[in-house]
N, C-alpha and C positions, 0 to 999 in steps of 0.2 A: 271692649267694656260694655256691660249691659246695665241698663237702668230701667226702673219702673216708670211708666209714663201715664199717670192718672189723668192728666189734662188731655193728652192725646187720645185716650181710650173713649172719651165722650164723643169726639169728632168721628172716630171710626164707627161707633154705634149709630150715629145719625146717618152716615152714608149707607150702612147696611140696612137700616130700616127703610130707607129710600129704595135701595136696590132689590130687596127681597120681594117687594110687592111689584115693582116694575118688571121683574123677570117673568111674571105670569101674565103680563099684558098681551093685548092683541095688537097686531100691526096693521096699519093701513096708510098708504101713500107717504111713507117716511115719518110718520108720527104715531105714537101709541098713547092711549089713555087708559089708565087702570083705576078702577074703583075698588077700594079695599073692602072685602065682604066679611071679614072675620069679626066676631062679636068683641065688644070692648073688653080689654084685659087678656085676650088670647095671646099666647106666646107663639112667635114664629122665629125659629132659629135662635132662641134665647132672648128675643126682644119683645117688648110690649107693643102690640099692634093696636093701640087704643085709638089712634087717629083714623078717621073715616074720610079724610080728605083725599081727593084723587091725585094721582101722580101722572104728570105729563112728561113724555119723553119725545124729544125731537132730534132728528138727525138728517143728514143728507140722503142716506139710503138705509133701508132695513132689508135684511136677507134672512130667510128662514130655511134651514136645511134639515129636513126630517130624517134623512139617512144618518146624519151626524148628530142629531138630537140637539140642535142649537139654533139660537136666534142672534143675529149680529146687527148692531146699530153702528153705522160708520159715518164719519165725517161730522165734525162740530156737534157732538152729542151733548145735549143738555137735558138733564132729568131734574124735575122740580116737584116738591111736595111742601106745601105751606111755606115755611121760611128756610127750607133746606134745598140747596142746589148742587148738583154734581155736574162737572164738565169733564169731558175726555174726548180724545180723538176717536175712540172706539169702545163699545161695551159689547162683550160676548156673553151670552147666557146659555149654559148647558143644562139639560134636563134629563130626567129618567124617562126612557121611552114608554115604559109600562104605566107608571103612575103620573107622568107629566109633571112631577115635582122637581123643584130646583136642585141641581147638583153643585153647580159652581157658577160664579159670576166673576168676570175679569173686565176691569176698566183699564184701558191701555192708552198711553200717550198723553202727556201733559195733564195728568189727573189733578183736579182741583175740586175740593168740597168746601162749601161755604154755608154756615149757619150762624146768623147773628154775628157775634165777634169771634166765632170759632172758624178756623180755616185749616185744611190739611192739603198738602201738595206732595206729589211724587210722580214717578213715571208709570207705575202700575199698582193697581189695587185688586186683590183677589179675595173673594169670600169662598171658603171651602166648607161646604155643607157637612160632609162626613166628620171632619175634624172640629167643626163649629168654631172656626177661627177666621180672622181677617188678617191679611198681610198687605202692608203698604210698603213699596220698595222703590229704590232709585232716587236717592237724595230726598228722603222723606223729611218733611218739615211740618210740625204741628204747632198751631198758634191758638192761644185763647187770650184775647186782649193783648197785654204786653208780655205774657209768658210764652216762651218758645222752646221747643225741643227739636233737635236735628240729629238724624242718623241715616244710615244707608237703608235700614229696614226696620219697620215696626210690626210686631206681631201682637194681635189682640186675641186672647183666649176668652171667648164669649161665656162659656159655662163657668169659668173661674173668676171672671170679672177682673182679669189682670192683663197687663201688657208689658212687653219687653222691647226695648229699643236697642238695636245693634249697630255698631259702627262698621264701616267698610274696612277692607284690608289696610292695615297701617294707620287707620283713622281712629277717631274717638267720637263718642256721643257728646253733644253740646247742649246744655240746658241753661236757659235764662229765666229766672223767677223774679217777677216784679214784687217789690216790697211795699209799693204804694197801695193804699186801700181806697176803694171807692166809697163815697158816702151814699 
């Protein structure tokens, strides 16, 4: 069963805005710091990149492989920008060898994204540049306050501003919507 996940799409957008800038970062001694240099309001992969805050990425190791056109952050990876934090066992960034632009980002292993009262968890998150979509999979759970949606896979189509939550084989998508209102 498929359902639209408006609450979850916000969380996915936050992680992608974090990742799209960190992918172009420079590495040194297990940590990378990236300053966003795009002018206010510029779009990057369908996102507004109006924040000029730096993104800090820390990990146990950083490995760049020019032959494979990739950079890999491994071990206790934490990427932060302002109030957004991404945790994963590993983040792999693939880029175009000619343009050095981002092709794909994969966060793998105990993926957790936190932004204020929004949280997303799963085993893998992938941003696919060519398709301009984000896929969170492996027991994906999206939370905003008391609202929760669970499925095996969440696909967020950036250009369309829509998301689809899919259940695993024989399973179903589960959604909890809080009816209490905050004052």
